N, C-alpha and C positions, 0 to 999 in steps of 0.2 A: 236388462237382466236385473234380478233382485238379489242374487247371491254373490256377486263380485263386481268390481268397478268396470271391468272391461273383459272382452273375450272375443273369440272368432265370430260369434253371432252378431257383433256390433259393426263389423267392418263394412258390410254391404251398404247399410243405410248411411253410414258415415261418409263413405266414398261418394255416394249419390249427393249427400248434403254439400260436400266440398265442390262437386261439379255444378250444383245448382247456384252456389255463390259465385263461382267462376263465370257462369253464364248470365249473371246479373239478377238472379232471383233473390227474394228475401226469404230467409230461413229462420224458423224458430224450432229449437229442440227442447223437448220436455223430458228430462232424465232424472233418475234418482240422484240425490245429493251424496257424493262420496268425498271423503278427505283422505289423501289429497285428490284433487280433481284429476281424472285420467288425462294424459297428455293430448289425446285426440279431441276431447271436449274443449280443453284450453285452446287448442289451435283453431277449432271452429269459431270460438269466441273472438280470437284475434282476427280471423278472416271476415268477421262481420255478422256471424250468427247471433241471434238472441238466445241465451241459455236460461231456461226455466228449470230450477232444481226442485224436485219433489221430495217430500219427507220420505226417508227410508225406514220402513216399518220392520220391526223385529219378526223373524220367521220362526219364532219359538213353536215347538210342538205342543206346549202346554195348552190345555183347553181354555183357561182364562185369558191367556195372552192372545190366543187366536181370536177369541171373541172381541177383545179390546181392539185388536188390529183391524178386524172387519168393520167395527163401528167407525174407527178413524178413517179408514179408506173410503167408506161409504158416505160419511157425512162431513167430517171435519176438513178434509182436503178438497171437497167438492167446489166450494166457493172460489178458492184460489185458482184451481185449474180452469173453471169456467170463465173467470175474469181474464185470465191470461189469453185464452183462445179468443174471447170476445174482443179484446183490445187488438190482437194481431189480425183477426179476420182472414184466416187462411183460405186460399182457393182450393187446396186439397190437403189431406192429412194422411201420413204414412205411419202405420202402427207396426213397429218391428218388435217381435217378441221371441224370447229365448225358447219358450215352449209353444206348442201349437195353439193352446187355448188360454194363454195367460190373461188375455183381455177380459175373459169371463170373470176372473178374480179381481178385476179393477173396475167395480161398478161406477164409482164417481168419475173415473177417467172416461169411460165409454159414454156415460150420461152427458158429460161435457161435449164430447165429440158429436153426439146426436143433436144436442141443443144448438151448436153453432151452424149445423146444416150443410157443412161442406162434404164433398165426396171423400170417402176414405178408402185406403188400401191397406192390406195386411201382408206382412212378411212373417210367416211361421218358420222359424229356424230349425225346429226339432220336433219329432213326433215319436211317441212311444207306441209301437205297433199293437201290442197286446193290452190295449186299454179301451174300455167302454165308458163313455161319459155317463154320469148320473143323469136321470131323465130330465131334471130341471135344467141342467147344463147343456144337455143335448138340444133341448128346445131353444134355449138362448143362443147356443152356438150356431144353430141353423139360421137364426135371424141375423146374427152378426156377420157370418160368412156369406149368407145369401144376399144381404143388402150391400156388401162391399162393392165398390167400383171395380176393384181388381184384387187378386191375391197372387203374391209372388212366392212360390215354393223354391227351396234350394235343392230339391231332388224330385224326380218323377215318382219315385217310390212313395215319398211322403204325400204327394198329391193324391195318389191312388188310395193310400191308407185313410186320408182325410175324407175322401169321397165315401168310403165305407162307413167311417165313424159318424159322419153327419147325414148319410143317406141323401147326398146332394150331388148333382153333376159337376158343380164348380166350373161352369163354362168360362167364366170371366177370370181365368187363372193362367199363369205362365210359370216357367221354371228358369231361374237364373242362378248360376253357381256363385258361391261366395268368392271374393277376391283373395287369392293366396297372399300370405304375408312374406313375399319374396320379391326382390326388385328385378332380378334378371332370371329369365327362364333358361338357365344353362345347366348342363350336366356338371356334377361335382365329381372329381376323380375318385374312383373306387378305392377305399383304403386297403392296406395289406391285411391278409388273414393269417399272417405268421404267428400271431399270439392268440388266435382263435377268432370266433365270430362275435360281433357286438350287436346286440338287439337294442332297439329303442322303442319305448312306449311313450308317445307324445300326446298328452291330453290332461284335462282337469282330473285331479285325484278324487274321483267320485265313483265308487264301486257300483252304486245303484244304476248308473248309466254307462260307465266306461269299462266295467268288468275286470279291473286289474287284479282283484283277488282270485278270480278264476285262472288267470294267467300264472300267478304264483303257485296255485295248486298243481297245475299241470307241470310246471318246471321243477316241482319238488319230487317228481316221479323218479323211480330208480333208473330208468333208461337215460335220464339227463345227467346223472352224476358223473359219468366218465367222459362226457363230451366237453369240448373246449368252447365255452360260450360265457358271455356276461350280458346282463340286462341293465339298462339305465332308464329310470323314470324321469321324464321331463314334464314339469307342471307342478301346480300347487292345488290344494283343495282340502275339504273337511275330513277326508279319510286318510290323510298322510300318516298320522300316528298309528291308526289301525293297520295300514300297510307295512309300516316299520315293524310292528309287533308280529305281523304275519311272516315277514322275512325271517325274524328270529325263530318263530315257531317252526318254520320249514327248514331252518338251518341253512339259509341261503345268504348269510352275511357277506361271504367272500365273492358272491356272484352278482348281487343286486346293489345298485347305487341310486340314490336320490339326488338328481341334479338341480331341482328347483325349476322355476320358470325361466325361460330364455326367449328372447325375440330374435336371436341370431340363428336363423334356420340353417344357413349354410354351414355354420360351425357344427351343428348337430350332425349333419350328414357328411362332414369331413371325417368323422370318427366312427360312424355306425354303418352296418351293412344291411340291416333289415328293420322295417317298421312292423310292430305287432299292435293291432287294434282289436282287442277282444270285447268290443262294445256291445251293450245290451240294446241300445237304441242310438240313432244318429239323425243328422240332417244329411249334409255332405261335408264331412270333416275337412277343414282346411289343412290339418296336419297330414292327412293322407295325400291330398293333391300336392302339397309342398314337397313331401318326400319323393313322390313320383317325378315331379319336375326336376328334382335334384339327381334323379337317376337311380332311385332305390326301389326295390321290390317290396311288397307288403303282404302280411297275413291280416285279413280283416273279416269281421263277421258280416254275413249277408243281411244287413239292416240299413235303413236309410238309403243314401245314394252310393254306398260302397261298391255294389256290384256293377255300377256303370263305369267304374275305373279298374277294379280288381277282376281280371279275367283269368280264371283258373288255368295255371300252367303257361299263360302267355305274358301277363304283367304281374302276377302274384298268385296268392292262394286264398281261396274263399272258404270261410268257416260257415257251414250250413246253418248253424244255430248257436246262440250264446251259451253253450254248456261246456263243461270240462271235457266231455267225450269228443265232441266235434272239434274243439280247439286243439286237443291232443292229436287228432288225426291230421288236421291241417299242418300242425307243426312237424309231424313226421314226414308228410309229403314235402314240405319245404326243406327240411334237413337233408332228406335224400337227394334233393336237387340243388344243394348249396353251391356246387361248382358252377351252376347256371345263374346265380343271383345277379351277377354283373350284367349278363345279357338280358335277363328279365327286367332289370332296372332300366336298361336303355330302351326297351320296348315300352315300359311304363312311362318314361319321359316323353316319348313320341305321342302316346295316347293322351296324356294329360295336357301337353302343349296344344294339341289339336282340339281338345274339348273345352278348355277354359278360355273365355273371351279375354281379350287384352284389357278391357276396362269394364268389369261388371257394374261398377257404379254408374257409368254413362248409360249402360243398357237399362239399368233400373230407372234412372231418371227419365229416359225416353219413354219407358213403359208408363210411368206415372203421369207424364205430361200429355201423352198422346192416346191413352186408352179411352 
């Protein structure tokens, strides 16, 4: 990822890298340089991986900065990346990308991959469904995906969307879910509802993709004023200050709390009854799977892999589209069934435990080695 040191989209490749080291393979990881180093990268280095740290370019929206960054990515970093790969001589290369087409924006990196001549695989972690590639990127994307040895999507929905966007069958592809950030697949005791219902929104604070502003709009409605509920945002991101202003604008200061980032998933679901994910686009979000494993029902938008886990009225409530109208309807359906949330959460637990493999990292590594 380019916008933060670590996130759910990094866990799958990292788990596979640890498994590769454990099986006696040599591993090189080429990642952006972050200070401080993410703990997972530091641990990979301790376990014997070679860590190549690439310059982290500014993602400014200013035209001049964008042009300068493109020149640097295209030319100045090319030699270093090519030399690193040439010295390592990999048998195969795995490209994990937060967005579906990030590699198109890294010309020097992909040039180095092509030059070394190794088979390469792609892990697209996220796709925006209502997006059409500019024609030059469409042509390049078809070449990159069409020549890949394999492609590992994190949801079947994202694979189908990619087929449409690229007009390619993508026969050499598979689907592997991300590993949940939870050690034990156990139900967590359902909290008391004596003081009302606690909603949790667990995701990066980025309204362009996660839709938290739409959620606040809905919860500011008159119908919610006399209901006993509170909402906690878990996560960090560039839109935190905007969301805080929006909370004040909608006069929800006594209802909404910002908890910041936490890696203690069990603690989150010890105190909350319902997950709300008003996402605009997704892969298969780990926070959804983790909540279900802990025994919590969810309201989630029908994007990415959400519908594979959220089954209307059985394990949760599906929002037909990422709009305030459809989210409001789903919230009403959920609120009307709030006495059933505990039972729905138990069904969600069973479905999630059955669908998520015990070690997705092992599954990915086997796919890389045997495709």
